[in-house]
C-alpha positions as CSV (number, residue, x, y, z in Angstrom):
1,X,145.6,142.9,168.3
2,X,143.2,145.8,168.0
3,X,144.4,149.4,167.9
4,X,144.4,150.6,171.1
5,X,142.1,153.8,171.2
6,X,142.8,153.8,175.5
7,X,145.9,155.7,176.0
8,X,144.9,157.3,179.1
9,X,142.5,156.0,181.6
10,X,139.6,158.0,181.1
11,X,139.5,157.7,177.7
12,X,137.0,155.1,176.6
13,X,135.9,153.3,173.6
14,X,133.5,150.9,172.4
15,X,132.6,148.2,169.8
16,X,129.6,146.3,168.8
17,X,131.2,142.9,168.8
18,X,130.6,141.7,172.5
19,X,131.5,138.0,172.8
20,X,129.7,136.0,174.9
21,X,130.7,134.0,177.8
22,X,128.9,131.1,179.6
23,X,128.0,131.8,183.2
24,X,129.4,128.3,184.7
25,X,133.2,129.0,183.1
26,X,135.9,128.2,185.5
27,X,138.7,129.6,183.4
28,X,137.2,132.8,183.4
29,X,137.2,135.0,186.3
30,X,134.3,137.1,187.0
31,X,133.8,140.0,189.1
32,X,131.0,142.9,189.5
33,X,131.9,146.1,187.5
34,X,132.5,148.3,190.5
35,X,135.6,146.6,190.4
36,X,136.6,148.7,187.6
37,X,136.7,151.8,189.7
38,X,140.1,150.3,190.9
39,X,141.8,151.3,187.7
40,X,140.5,155.1,188.5
41,X,141.8,155.0,192.3
42,X,145.1,153.8,191.2
43,X,145.6,156.0,188.4
44,X,144.2,159.0,190.4
45,X,146.9,159.7,193.0
46,X,149.2,162.2,192.0
47,X,152.8,160.7,193.0
48,X,153.2,158.9,189.7
49,X,156.8,157.4,190.1
50,X,156.6,157.0,193.6
51,X,153.7,154.9,192.5
52,X,155.3,153.1,189.7
53,X,157.9,152.3,192.0
54,X,156.1,150.5,194.8
55,X,154.1,148.7,191.7
56,X,157.7,147.5,190.7
57,X,158.7,146.5,194.4
58,X,155.1,144.8,194.2
59,X,156.1,142.8,191.5
60,X,159.8,142.0,192.8
61,X,159.1,139.6,195.6
62,X,161.3,136.7,196.4
63,X,159.5,133.5,196.7
64,X,160.0,129.8,196.3
65,X,163.6,130.0,195.6
66,X,164.1,132.5,193.2
67,X,167.6,133.4,192.5
68,X,167.2,136.4,190.0
69,X,164.4,139.1,188.9
70,X,164.9,140.7,185.5
71,X,163.2,143.7,184.5
72,X,163.6,144.5,180.8
73,X,161.4,146.9,178.1
74,X,160.1,145.0,175.2
75,X,158.9,145.8,171.8
76,X,155.2,144.7,171.3
77,X,155.3,142.4,168.2
78,X,152.1,144.0,167.1
79,X,152.6,147.5,166.8
80,X,156.7,148.2,168.3
81,X,155.1,149.8,170.9
82,X,157.4,149.8,174.5
83,X,156.5,146.9,177.3
84,X,157.8,146.3,180.6
85,X,158.9,142.6,181.0
86,X,159.4,141.6,185.0
87,X,160.3,137.8,185.2
88,X,161.8,135.4,188.2
89,X,162.9,131.9,188.4
90,X,160.7,131.4,191.7
91,X,158.5,128.1,192.1
92,X,155.8,129.6,189.4
93,X,152.3,129.7,190.3
94,X,149.9,126.6,190.4
95,X,146.7,126.9,188.4
96,X,144.5,128.1,191.8
97,X,147.5,130.7,193.0
98,X,147.6,132.3,189.2
99,X,143.6,132.6,189.9
100,X,144.1,134.0,193.2
101,X,147.0,136.3,191.7
102,X,144.6,137.5,188.5
103,X,141.1,137.9,190.9
104,X,139.9,141.1,191.6
105,X,138.2,141.5,195.1
106,X,140.1,138.1,196.4
107,X,142.8,138.1,199.4
108,X,143.5,135.4,202.0
109,X,146.4,136.9,203.6
110,X,147.5,135.0,206.8
111,X,148.9,137.1,209.4
112,X,151.6,134.6,210.1
113,X,152.6,134.5,206.7
114,X,156.7,135.5,206.0
115,X,155.7,136.7,202.4
116,X,154.7,139.9,201.3
117,X,152.2,140.2,198.6
118,X,152.4,136.3,198.1
119,X,148.2,136.6,197.1
120,X,148.3,139.1,194.0
121,X,147.2,141.6,196.0
122,X,150.2,143.9,195.1
123,X,150.1,142.4,191.2
124,X,147.0,144.0,190.0
125,X,147.9,147.3,191.8
126,X,150.9,147.0,190.2
127,X,150.1,146.2,186.5
128,X,147.1,148.9,187.1
129,X,149.0,151.3,187.6
130,X,151.9,150.9,184.9
131,X,149.7,150.2,181.9
132,X,146.2,149.2,180.8
133,X,147.0,145.3,180.0
134,X,148.9,142.5,181.6
135,X,149.7,138.8,180.3
136,X,151.1,136.4,182.6
137,X,152.8,133.2,181.7
138,X,154.0,130.9,184.5
139,X,155.5,127.8,184.4
140,X,155.0,126.1,188.3
141,X,157.7,123.5,189.9
142,X,154.3,121.6,191.0
143,X,154.4,118.6,188.9
144,X,151.5,115.9,188.1
145,X,153.9,113.1,187.6
146,X,156.1,113.8,185.1
147,X,154.2,117.0,183.7
148,X,154.5,120.5,184.8
149,X,151.8,122.9,184.8
150,X,152.1,126.1,182.6
151,X,149.3,128.6,182.6
152,X,149.0,132.3,180.7
153,X,146.4,134.7,181.6
154,X,145.5,137.8,180.5
155,X,143.8,140.7,182.6
156,X,143.2,143.5,179.8
157,X,141.7,146.9,180.6
158,X,141.6,147.3,177.0
159,X,139.9,144.3,176.0
160,X,137.0,145.2,179.0
161,X,136.6,148.6,177.9
162,X,136.3,148.0,174.1
163,X,134.2,144.9,174.2
164,X,132.2,147.1,176.6
165,X,131.8,144.3,179.6
166,X,129.8,144.5,182.1
167,X,132.1,142.0,184.5
168,X,135.8,142.1,184.9
169,X,136.6,138.8,182.7
170,X,140.0,137.5,182.9
171,X,140.4,134.5,180.5
172,X,143.1,132.0,181.3
173,X,144.4,128.8,179.6
174,X,146.7,125.9,181.1
175,X,148.8,123.1,179.7
176,X,150.4,120.1,181.1
177,X,154.0,119.9,179.7
178,X,157.4,117.5,180.1
179,X,159.1,120.2,177.9
180,X,158.6,118.5,174.7
181,X,154.9,119.1,174.0
182,X,152.1,120.8,175.9
183,X,148.4,119.0,176.2
184,X,145.9,121.4,177.2
185,X,144.0,121.0,180.4
186,X,140.3,121.8,180.5
187,X,138.3,122.8,183.2
188,X,135.5,123.3,181.0
189,X,134.2,122.7,177.3
190,X,136.3,122.7,174.3
191,X,134.4,125.7,172.9
192,X,135.1,127.7,176.3
193,X,138.8,126.8,175.8
194,X,138.8,128.4,172.5
195,X,136.7,131.4,173.1
196,X,139.5,132.3,176.3
197,X,142.4,131.1,173.4
198,X,140.6,133.9,170.9
199,X,140.5,136.7,173.5
200,X,144.2,136.0,174.4
201,X,145.7,136.0,171.0
202,X,143.1,138.5,169.8
203,X,144.0,141.2,172.7
204,X,147.8,140.8,173.6
205,X,150.8,141.3,171.7
206,X,150.8,137.1,170.8
207,X,148.7,136.0,168.7
208,X,148.9,133.0,168.0
209,X,149.1,129.8,169.9
210,X,152.7,129.0,168.3
211,X,153.8,132.1,169.8
212,X,152.3,131.7,173.4
213,X,153.8,128.4,173.7
214,X,157.2,130.5,172.7
215,X,156.5,132.4,175.5
216,X,156.6,129.3,177.8
217,X,160.2,128.3,176.3
218,X,161.2,131.3,177.3
219,X,161.0,130.1,181.3
220,X,163.4,127.5,182.0
221,X,162.5,125.0,184.5
222,X,160.0,127.2,186.5
223,X,159.0,130.8,187.0
224,X,156.8,133.6,185.9
225,X,157.1,136.1,183.1
226,X,154.8,139.3,183.2
227,X,154.3,141.3,180.2
228,X,152.6,144.8,180.7
229,X,152.1,146.5,177.6
230,X,149.5,149.7,176.6
231,X,151.9,151.5,179.3
232,X,150.1,154.8,180.3
233,X,150.6,158.4,178.6
234,X,151.0,161.6,180.4
235,X,149.2,164.7,179.1
236,X,151.8,165.5,176.9
237,X,150.7,162.6,175.1
238,X,154.2,160.6,176.1
239,X,154.6,157.3,177.7
240,X,155.3,158.4,181.0
241,X,157.8,156.2,181.8
242,X,161.2,157.6,179.7
243,X,163.4,154.4,178.1
244,X,165.8,156.4,176.3
245,X,167.8,159.0,178.8
246,X,169.6,155.9,180.2
247,X,169.9,152.6,178.3
248,X,170.1,150.7,181.9
249,X,167.7,152.5,183.4
250,X,163.9,153.2,183.5
251,X,163.3,156.7,184.4
252,X,160.1,158.9,185.0
253,X,159.3,162.0,183.1
254,X,158.6,164.8,185.6
255,X,159.5,168.5,186.5
256,X,162.3,167.6,188.8
257,X,164.0,165.0,186.8
258,X,167.0,167.6,186.1
259,X,167.5,169.4,189.2
260,X,167.6,165.8,190.9
261,X,170.2,164.6,188.6
262,X,172.5,167.9,189.2
263,X,171.8,167.5,192.9
264,X,173.2,164.0,192.7
265,X,176.1,165.2,190.7
266,X,176.8,167.7,193.2
267,X,176.4,165.1,195.9
268,X,177.5,161.7,194.5
269,X,178.3,160.0,197.4
270,X,174.9,160.5,198.4
271,X,172.9,160.2,195.3
272,X,170.6,157.7,195.7
273,X,169.0,160.2,198.0
274,X,168.2,162.2,194.8
275,X,167.8,159.8,192.0
276,X,165.6,157.3,193.9
277,X,162.7,159.7,192.8
278,X,163.4,159.5,189.2
279,X,165.4,156.5,188.9
280,X,164.0,153.0,189.0
281,X,167.4,151.4,189.3
282,X,168.6,153.9,192.3
283,X,165.6,153.0,193.6
284,X,165.3,149.5,193.5
285,X,169.2,149.5,195.1
286,X,167.6,150.6,198.2
287,X,164.9,148.3,197.8
288,X,166.4,145.6,200.5
289,X,167.8,146.6,203.2
290,X,170.1,143.4,203.3
291,X,170.0,141.9,199.7
292,X,168.7,138.2,199.8
293,X,171.6,135.6,199.8
294,X,172.1,134.2,196.5
295,X,169.6,136.5,194.7
296,X,170.1,139.5,192.5
297,X,167.9,141.9,189.9
298,X,169.0,142.6,186.4
299,X,167.5,145.9,185.0
300,X,167.6,146.4,181.6
301,X,170.8,143.6,180.9
302,X,173.0,145.6,184.0
303,X,172.8,143.7,187.2
304,X,171.8,146.2,190.4
305,X,174.3,147.2,192.9
306,X,172.7,147.0,196.3
307,X,172.8,150.1,198.3
308,X,172.4,150.7,201.9
309,X,171.1,154.2,202.5
310,X,173.4,153.9,206.0
311,X,176.8,153.9,204.2
312,X,177.2,157.9,204.4
313,X,176.0,158.0,208.0
314,X,177.5,159.6,210.7
315,X,176.4,159.7,214.8
316,X,174.4,156.7,214.1
317,X,172.0,155.7,217.0
318,X,170.1,152.7,217.5
319,X,166.6,152.8,219.4
320,X,163.8,150.0,219.9
321,X,160.7,151.6,219.2
322,X,157.7,150.0,221.3
323,X,154.1,150.1,220.5
324,X,151.8,151.5,223.5
325,X,148.7,149.2,222.4
326,X,150.9,146.1,222.7
327,X,154.6,146.8,224.5
328,X,155.9,142.9,223.0
329,X,155.8,144.6,219.5
330,X,158.8,146.4,218.8
331,X,160.7,147.8,215.8
332,X,164.5,149.2,215.3
333,X,164.8,152.4,214.5
334,X,167.8,153.4,212.9
335,X,168.8,157.5,213.6
336,X,171.8,159.4,211.9
337,X,173.1,162.5,210.0
338,X,174.3,162.4,206.5
339,X,178.0,164.2,205.7
340,X,177.2,166.4,203.2
341,X,173.5,167.7,203.3
342,X,170.7,167.9,205.4
343,X,168.4,164.8,204.9
344,X,164.8,164.6,207.1
345,X,162.4,161.7,206.6
346,X,161.8,157.8,207.2
347,X,162.6,155.0,205.3
348,X,160.1,152.0,206.5
349,X,161.1,148.3,206.2
350,X,159.3,145.4,206.6
351,X,160.4,141.6,206.7
352,X,163.8,143.1,204.9
353,X,161.8,144.9,202.2
354,X,160.9,148.8,201.7
355,X,157.6,149.3,201.9
356,X,157.5,153.3,202.6
357,X,159.7,156.0,201.9
358,X,160.0,159.5,202.7
359,X,163.6,160.9,202.4
360,X,163.7,164.5,201.2
361,X,166.2,167.8,201.8
362,X,165.5,169.3,204.4
363,X,164.2,173.1,204.4
364,X,163.8,175.7,206.7
């Protein structure tokens, strides 16, 4: 993997060796250069930790029967830098679903659907916010005969900038296998396959086909494994995320960290009101209004305990809010006071999942 020159979004480098890609390659997703502005858009929004949390939320969607989601910190085998791992044991992605997930400008969201973020819109936002590059391994539960589909895709901002690409190019490779061997699925020519393999092995932490296959082996019968690397740094040239303060948590480096932790110690029974802005573990504990049955989330080798934000409530009132434009649509609203400190704001849950948080200590 070439030495990464991009540590913050607006730092660019270039190379003279630009790989050539055929116009008809199905294994490449080509999008207009303007889509590169997506990285700038998500990087400029000020509240970095809330975006990081929302990014994580976008990657923690329970689909296709997943019973667990795991978040961990890995070491990049090439340069020793930290990488983020998101994995689950859901149904994985078919060839088409992976391309839809990693493509730019693609959305087929169905208003009747029960799944949030199932078409990859949250995925691209999430990964762009956390780091420059992401590699995705997926093993689908959709079988072709007795063989299961396995795919890998690379979305690399470092690659696009360093090779001065005019379009967003996402190399992808597909295999079919029965657990003992993998057979290449060629959607184009062998030369196109080789180009994709060369890009993935050069610009990812897995620099040969054998190491790519080893990542598939880490997925049991089905599931997806997302690895984000070249994590963004702040103005002090530190990785935005703090992995050292708590070995079982991921925290944010910001000026409010110490203040929020002190308030959490003082009011321990409602510590989640203070720590959700600095602690990913606390944020995830609030992510579901009701934890889905037979589902758990593990963060850095320790299960996340579900936290009901209403547990410290008093004087609870329940109201049905109806929309003026359509009285047939309503939403349940719960109002309450906390016992120890004056908190105000709203947490908005949709389909059981937190989509907007806005709790803060009331000030006169």
